[in-house]
C-alpha positions in Angstrom: 0.0 0.0 0.0 1.3 3.5 -0.9 1.7 6.2 1.8 -0.9 8.9 1.8 0.4 12.4 0.9 -1.5 15.7 1.1 -1.0 19.2 -0.2 -2.8 21.7 2.1 -3.5 25.4 1.6 -3.9 28.2 4.1 -7.5 27.4 4.8 -6.6 24.0 6.2 -3.5 24.9 8.3 -4.7 23.2 11.4 -5.6 20.1 9.4 -2.0 20.0 8.1 -0.7 20.1 11.6 -2.9 17.2 12.7 -2.1 15.2 9.6 1.6 15.5 10.5 1.0 14.6 14.1 -0.8 11.4 13.0 2.1 10.5 10.8 0.9 11.6 7.3 3.1 13.5 4.8 1.5 16.9 4.5 2.9 19.9 2.6 1.5 23.2 3.8 1.9 26.6 2.2 -0.1 29.8 2.3 1.3 30.8 -1.1 -0.7 28.5 -3.3 -3.3 30.2 -5.5 -6.7 28.8 -6.6 
């Protein structure tokens, strides 16, 4: 099974932190545009 990876924008900053705490690979940046 492949590891789950997430790209998270500024609206989900807290979610990115919790994903990292739970051991998921999460990239967070507030510079991404829609």
